[in-house]
KOLBAKE-885218 format. One line per 3 residues: number of its first residue (from 1); their letters; for each residue y, x, z of C-alpha. Coordinates in nm, 4 decimals, padded with zeros to 6 digits. Example, Ala and Ser with C-alpha at 12.3 -4.5 7.8 and 13.67 -1.06 7.14 Angstrom:
<atoms>
1> AS> -00.4500,01.2300,00.7800  -00.1060,01.3670,00.7140 $
</atoms>
This chain:
<atoms>
1> MSA> 03.2364,01.3604,-01.7676  03.4249,01.0434,-01.8411  03.1952,00.9663,-02.1246 $
4> MAK> 02.9226,00.9685,-01.9098  03.0608,00.7074,-01.6714  03.1580,00.4668,-01.9499 $
7> PAF> 02.9083,00.1614,-01.9961  02.7868,00.1090,-02.3438  02.7617,-00.2481,-02.4846 $
10> ADD> 02.5475,-00.3792,-02.7832  02.7089,-00.5640,-03.0731  02.6510,-00.9042,-02.9065 $
13> GSL> 02.8307,-00.8023,-02.5877  02.5091,-00.7334,-02.3596  02.5139,-00.4255,-02.1557 $
16> LDG> 02.2912,-00.1321,-02.2979  02.3786,00.1422,-02.0354  02.5695,00.0822,-01.7383 $
19> GID> 02.6908,00.4613,-01.6942  02.6391,00.7015,-01.4342  02.8039,00.6770,-01.0859 $
22> LNM> 02.9980,00.9839,-01.0660  03.0263,00.9815,-00.6851  02.6421,00.9423,-00.6677 $
25> EQG> 02.4758,01.2003,-00.4494  02.1689,01.3767,-00.5933  02.2164,01.2584,-00.9508 $
28> MAE> 02.2946,01.4237,-01.2805  02.6578,01.4030,-01.2048  02.6517,01.5850,-00.8999 $
31> HLK> 02.4818,01.8828,-01.0776  02.7477,01.8646,-01.3571  03.0232,01.8837,-01.1048 $
34> DVI> 02.8698,02.1859,-00.9648  02.8657,02.3748,-01.3182  03.2220,02.2746,-01.3742 $
37> LLT> 03.3173,02.4232,-01.0279  03.1179,02.7275,-01.0793  03.2901,02.7678,-01.4185 $
40> AIV> 03.6341,02.7251,-01.2657  03.5601,02.9865,-00.9977  03.4222,03.2482,-01.2318 $
43> QVL> 03.7169,03.2162,-01.4773  03.9703,03.2765,-01.1838  03.7624,03.5777,-01.0372 $
46> STL> 03.7192,03.7431,-01.3926  04.0796,03.7856,-01.3950  04.0325,04.0427,-01.1287 $
49> SSY> 03.7206,04.2107,-01.2756  03.4772,04.1341,-01.5734  03.1793,04.1897,-01.3239 $
52> FWY> 03.2502,03.8361,-01.1775  03.0834,03.6947,-01.5011  02.7421,03.7972,-01.3616 $
55> FWL> 02.8339,03.4907,-01.1046  02.7224,03.2492,-01.4141  02.3589,03.3736,-01.3471 $
58> LAP> 02.3770,03.1433,-01.0345  02.3647,02.8395,-01.2840  02.0110,02.9095,-01.4333 $
61> ARA> 01.8982,03.0420,-01.0915  01.9928,02.7098,-00.9360  01.8177,02.5204,-01.2401 $
64> LYL> 01.5001,02.7068,-01.1920  01.4915,02.6588,-00.8068  01.5283,02.2580,-00.8507 $
67> LWV> 01.2672,02.2856,-01.1169  01.0360,02.4414,-00.8667  01.1367,02.2328,-00.5885 $
70> TFL> 01.1005,01.8882,-00.7737  00.8341,01.9501,-01.0207  00.6422,02.2721,-01.0259 $
73> GPW> 00.5902,02.3375,-00.6648  00.4306,02.0093,-00.5593  00.2381,02.0200,-00.8690 $
76> FSA> 00.0890,02.3609,-00.7956  00.0153,02.2800,-00.4218  -00.1104,01.9307,-00.4833 $
79> DSQ> -00.4660,01.8733,-00.3502  -00.7237,01.8535,-00.6396  -00.9188,01.5461,-00.5494 $
82> GPP> -01.2122,01.4665,-00.7792  -01.2633,01.1453,-00.9678  -01.2635,00.8212,-00.7327 $
85> EEN> -01.6546,00.7765,-00.8093  -01.6984,01.1166,-00.6274  -01.4928,01.0055,-00.3405 $
88> EKN> -01.6782,00.6756,-00.3000  -02.0027,00.8607,-00.3114  -01.8783,01.0926,-00.0454 $
91> DKK> -01.7661,00.8116,00.1882  -02.0910,00.6369,00.1408  -02.2578,00.9588,00.2397 $
94> QRR> -02.0476,00.9943,00.5605  -02.1015,00.6390,00.6637  -02.4757,00.6681,00.6142 $
97> QER> -02.4603,01.0022,00.8203  -02.2620,00.8087,01.1128  -02.5106,00.5337,01.1178 $
100> RQM> -02.8135,00.7692,01.1366  -02.6363,00.9542,01.4349  -02.5543,00.6256,01.6194 $
103> KRF> -02.9231,00.5345,01.5814  -03.0340,00.8530,01.7404  -02.8280,00.7644,02.0469 $
</atoms>
């Protein structure tokens, strides 16, 4: 983790990468800390029983959950709208119908 936090400089001294803020919430460092914490807990508990190694399945389960919540879920549930030309045509149709109704009254 300390290698992730170190900045990278070019040969001329310019900054290439500022590194990752390890205290930042909702970032890669937070997920890495969670995996390290899970590893430590599994190692301590595995001294009691070898069945505690199954807790390691929490890591891919959380990764799949985050993948669903951030990418796949919104992508599948997004409203499919047609091309902009069709939307413009629908808007024009709706305006025409509203004008016709206003003329009737």
